[in-house]
C-alpha positions in Angstrom: 61.5 8.4 -44.2 61.9 8.1 -47.7 58.9 8.9 -50.1 59.0 7.6 -53.9 56.1 8.8 -55.9 55.1 6.8 -59.1 55.1 9.0 -62.1 51.4 8.6 -62.5 51.2 10.5 -59.2 54.2 13.2 -59.7 51.9 14.2 -62.9 49.3 15.2 -61.2 51.2 17.3 -58.7 51.9 19.5 -61.6 48.4 19.4 -63.0 46.6 20.7 -60.2 46.0 24.2 -58.7 48.5 25.3 -56.4 46.0 25.2 -53.2 45.6 21.6 -53.9 49.1 20.7 -54.6 50.0 22.1 -50.7 47.1 20.1 -49.5 48.4 16.5 -51.2 52.2 17.5 -50.1 50.5 17.8 -46.7 49.1 14.5 -46.7 52.6 12.9 -47.8 54.0 14.6 -45.2 51.6 13.7 -42.7 51.9 10.1 -43.8 55.7 9.8 -43.9 55.7 11.5 -40.4 53.3 8.7 -38.7 55.1 6.0 -37.0 52.5 4.2 -35.7 50.4 3.2 -38.2 51.2 -0.4 -39.8 50.5 -0.7 -43.3 50.5 -4.0 -44.9 48.7 -3.4 -48.4 47.2 -0.1 -49.7 46.7 2.4 -47.8 44.9 5.9 -48.2 45.1 9.1 -46.6 42.1 12.1 -46.9 42.3 15.9 -47.0 39.6 18.0 -47.4 39.7 17.9 -50.9 42.8 15.4 -52.0 43.5 12.0 -51.3 46.5 9.5 -51.8 47.1 6.1 -52.1 50.2 4.6 -50.6 52.0 1.7 -49.4 55.0 1.2 -47.0 58.0 -0.9 -47.4 59.9 -0.6 -44.5 61.5 3.2 -44.4 59.8 4.0 -47.8 56.6 5.2 -48.5 55.6 4.7 -52.1 52.3 6.9 -53.6 50.7 5.3 -56.1 48.0 7.6 -56.7 46.5 11.0 -55.8 43.8 13.3 -56.7 41.5 15.9 -55.6 37.9 16.7 -55.7 38.3 20.3 -57.3 
């Protein structure tokens, strides 16, 4: 599974503390590993403190937004 992160979401990854960065990466990995969920439009994944918004195009996951409540 290929993961593409738009620039705005990538910028957030460099601005958050390390522990939050790790949670966002964990969410991206979980979404990429999930072969069962069918995403026809926007979807979201949530962790303890963080979230990401993504869409799937065949074998490509496009991360559109990430954030955290910390």
